[in-house]
N, C-alpha and C positions, 0 to 999 in steps of 0.2 A: 569236935571234926574227926572222926575214923576214920583207922588206916587206909581204909579201902580210899577212900576221899582224896586227902593227901597226895596216893603214888599217885591220882589218875594228872591232880595239879598239875605236879610237876612232871608227867608225862606231856604236855600241852605244854609245858616251858621249854624243854628241852626242841619239843618240834617247832616251836618258833623260832627259838634261836639258831638252830638247822637250813628250814627256811628262811630268815632275811641273807646264813652266810653263801650260799648256792642260787640264789635269786638273780644278780648276774651271768652266771653259767645258765639257766636252765633257759633266761628272757635269749643272750646271744645265740642259744641252738633253738629256735623256736621260728627267730624272725629268718633264721639264718634255712629252717627249708622252707619257711616260707617264700625266700625270694626263689626257689629253688621252682616253687611248686608255680609261679606266675612270668616266667623265664619268655621272652618270645611274645607274649597275648600283650594285649590293646592296657593303654594305663590303667590304673585304680581311682577312685574319686575321692575322698579325705571323710564323705561315707560309707564307707568298702565297695559301693556299688560301682563295676564297670565303665569307662568312660564310650559313649553312644558315640562316633562317628555323624556329623552334623547333616543330612540332604539338601543339596545345595545344584541348581543344576550352570549352562558352563557353556562359553565358546569358545571355538577355535576359533583365533585370530587370525584372519588373511588378508587382502591385499583387496581393498574397495573402491567402488567411485564414491568418491563424497560429493552433497551439492547445498550450497547453502542455499538457503530459501530467505526473504523478505515475502514477508504475505502483511497486507493487511483489508481495508473496505477504502469506500471513495463514493463515487456518482456520476453518474452516465449525466452531462449535460449538454445545452444545444453547440454547436459549429457557431450558430451566430441566433441571439433572438433581442427583437426592438419591438415596442410598444407603438403603434401607426399614428397617426395625425399629423393637421393639418397644420399646413405653414401660417393660413389668414385664417382669419373669421367668415361666419356667414350662413350660410341658410344648406345642409348640403340637399341635394338637386338630386343624385345620382347615385349609387352601390353597383357596385360590376361584380363584386366579386358569387363566389357560394360558399358558405363557411366550413372549413375543415375541405378546400381543396388545397390545390397541387398551386404556386404560381412561378412563374417567371420573372428575372430582371425587367425592371421597367413597365412591368403592366398598369393598366392602367386601375384603378382599383373599385375609387367615389372623388366623386369631383360637390366642390359647394356655388351655389351663382355664382358667375362673372360677367355676368348681364351690361350690369356699366360700364367694366374694361374692356365688351368686347366693342362696346358703344362708342366709349373713348380711341380706343386704336382703331375705329374704323376713321375717325374724324378724322384722326392727325393722316392716317393715311391717303386722303382725301387732298390733301392740302401737297401732296408731296412733288406729283406730276407740275405744281406751278412756281416751288421756292426750286425746281431743277431749273425752269426753263428760264426763271428768274435769273439762275447764277450762269445760267448759256450765254443769258443775250450783255451780261457786264461782266465776263471774259470778252467776249466778241469787241463791247469798246470797250476795253480796257486795252486790249490790240492796238486799236484805234486808237488809242490815248484821247479818248473821248473821253473819257468817268475819270476818275482815283483811284491810286491803288485803295483806298480806305473806305472806298463803297465799293466795292465786290468781295473783298475780305466779308462786309459788313452781310447782303443779302448769304456769302459761302456762311458763315455763322451763324444763321437764322438756319439754312437748311441741314448743318451736321447736327444743331439742338431739336430741329425737328426728328431726324433721325431714331437722335441719341429717347425722346421723348415714347416714340415708339416701343425702343429696346425694353423702359422703363415697364412699358403697361402691357408684353410679353411677357416678361417675369411674372409681371406681376398676379398673368392672369398661368400661369407657368405653377403658384402658388393654390393657386383652385382643386388644380387635381394633386394626386394622395397616391403614389405609382410603386413598387416594390423596391424595394433594393438590393433586394439582391433574392437564388429562389429559394422557394422554401414553401410550407403548407403553414396558410393562414387558420388564426382560429376562429373562436363563434364574435357576432359585431356587437360592439357596446351600445349601438345609435339605429337611428331608423334610417331612410329619406324624409326630409322637410324638418327635421332637427336643427339646431345651429349650434354648430363648431366650434373650436377656438382654439387658439393652437397647445388648451392642456387638457383638452381630448380625446383618451381615447377609441379607436374604432375597431381596432382588430391589432390582436399581437398574432405577427409575424414570426417563423420557427424556419430554421434550418436545422438538417436532421441528417441529412448526408456531407461532410463523415461526419460524428458523433466525436465528442471530447471528454475524458475521463480524469475528473479531480481526485486526486487524492492526497494524504500526507506523510512527510515521510522525516524521520530523528537524528540527533546528529548524525547515530552510527552511520545512517543509509547516505548521509547528506555527500559523501563525497565517490561513493558508492552507483549513484543511479544520477542519472547526463539524461542529457539528447541524444538524443538513439537509444535509449534502454529497453530492450523490449520485454515486453511480458507481458502475463495472461491474464485472462479475467472472465469469472464469471457472475451470469445474474443472478437473482435470487428464486427459487424454482424453476430453473433450467439444470440440465446436467448437460448442457455445449460449454465449449471453452473457445474464448474468440482469447484475439488477436492485437494490441495494439503495441505503437510504439513509443515512448516518450520524445514528447517535442517542444520545452517547456521544464524550468526551474523556478521558481522564486529566487532571487540573488539574495538573499540572509534566511537567519533564523526571524522569526517573528520571538520573541523576547519574555513575550510568559508564555506559550506552553514549548519552546526550543522546539520548532516543527517547521516546516519547511511544505508549501502547498508543489504540487506540483502538476505537469495536463499531459499528458498521453490523445493519444487522437488513431480513431478505429476507421474501419472504409463505413459500412456499416451499408454494404448495398441492398437496396430492395427498401432501405426504411424501417429492417426490421426490429430494432430492440426505437426506444425512445426513450427519449431522457426524462433528467426525474426519480431513474431505480437503479435501488444500489444493487454495486456488486463488489467482488471478495476478487481483493487482487492478488499475484506471482509474480517475485521476479527472481530469477535464478542471481544472485550478490559473486559467489567466487565457488568454483568446479576444480577439484581434483582426481586426475585421474587411479591414482595409486595409493590409497592413504589405510595406513594401519588403524581399524577405528573401534571405539569400547565404546559400549552402549551406557549412558548417562549412569544410568543406573548402581553399577560396577568399583564405580569410581569415587569413592571420597577424601569429601577434603578435612583435611586433621592438620592443624596449628604451622597455614600456611604448605601444606604438600598433598598433592594428590596422592589417596591409597588406594594399590588395587588387590585383590589375590589370584593368585596362579597357583592349578591345579598339580603340583605335581610327589606320587608316590603312594595316594593316599590321605593326601597332607596338605594342608593349605601352608603359599609361605606367603609373606606382603611382599610385597614390592612397587617399588616411586619413580609414579609416571610423569612423564616433563610432557605436556600438551598441548595444541593447536585449535583450528582451528573451534566452535560447538555449536551442533546446532543440537534439533530441536529434542531428536530421542537418539545423538549420539555427541563422542569426543576423538578426533581425530589425534591418537597417539603421537607424539615423535621420539619418543625414547624410555627405557623402561621393559614393555614388553619387546618381542620380533614374532615373525607371519609363526605362525605353528604350535603357540604355545598355547595352551586351557586357560580360558580368562575363567572365574566365579561368578557369578552373574550375578546370583541372588542369596537374601539371606549373610552379604556381606558386613551386616551389623554388628551380626555378631559373632563373626569369627576372629581368631585373632592367630596369631602367628604360628605355626607351626601343627596346629589346630587338628584333627582328626575329621575328616569328611565325605561325601557317595556322592556321585553324581548319578540323580535322575533325570535327566534331559539334558541332550544340545538343542541349542537354539542360536538359532541365524542372525 
């Protein structure tokens, strides 16, 4: 090793020792200057890049009207409906109704053969004058003590029996007539004249469509809210018209299998425009709060039993804990935690942290 190489090695060792001795002072001076250069600017991330604010949408909190709606589907059913049949058996002699036509209560719709009954009725009625005269004569003789009380009562009983037989035959004749039990529209007939009918033979169906009933189900939550007199609105599938009805009856208990109750409402159906069997979409207003502080549901996070939201203040997100009340499909009623005029962040809330810089792009209603 020559002399020049030795001096180079000595110089390197001396410089290394001096560097180790002066390192703390150099480090302190460097970081002090770096801190001064970043004073008043956005924080710096660990990779040395400046942390950019998160772009969000926000809403100015104000008092609003809040309505809790219950929406469900149901069906239109007739007010009354019955399969028409005779009370007795016999051959159908007449059909008086036109299929699909309106009929009134009591209208004669069809009739089976009653000729034997009519003959029997005439036979019994023909005996009435003689039986009546016999009773009159026996009463006159009884007043003169010419006959016994027993003889008089016997002829009186025969007259009463004759009248009872007449009423019985008349009732059987009535059974040969098919009459409308209520106003309605009669459907298609299932038999023809000349066919033999029995009490199990359906002649046609009679349907009352003015008014109509709406049948729908409610769950446990609405069981105490929907009752007799509750108003509702509904729409028929395929139509934009809205109709109004009123609940008139609710089942007294929940179905143990479905945990629902069946309710029925009444719709006037003037003119018979709507037909039974159609599916309807129903809306019922359960509660209405005139002045409520509301927040969009997506702006509130459920976290460890708390309801968390973020307010915008001075360019940063500030976490608040909310106490909520009524919940609808899109909004929450806020009882405590925010005030009217606060700026609530409604987007990007899953990415937010307390104190995080944010920038508002848009305000939503």
